[in-house]
C-alpha positions, 0 to 999 in steps of 0.5 A: 782462778783455779776454779775457773779454769775448772768451770770453763774445761767442764763447759767446754767438755759439755759443748763438745758432748753435744756436739759430737752427740748431734753429729751422731743424730744427724748423721744417721741414716738407719734406725736409732735403736740398731746404731750401736756406736749412737747408743754408745756415745749417748750413754757417753754421754750422759755419764760425762754430762752428769759428771760434769755438772756435778764438778759445775756445782761443786765450783758454784758452793767453791764461788759462794763460799769465796765471796763469803769469805771475801766479805767477812774479810771487806770491814776488816779492808775498810778500816786498814785503808 
């Protein structure tokens, strides 16, 4: 369940970053390159997205290992039942 909680939290973080970025882009009235706050939001979003994606990949690997281990015990559970 910890892996699922982490995945859900990371997915929410990505959605919030996307929302923040879209809000900033739509509210901009001038030149995008002159908006330092927008550039800061873009840099933060890029860094956080890379971090979250790495965590999501790690979670996928963990889920795969758990599924593999579960399948290793299935024959034992079948014999025991």
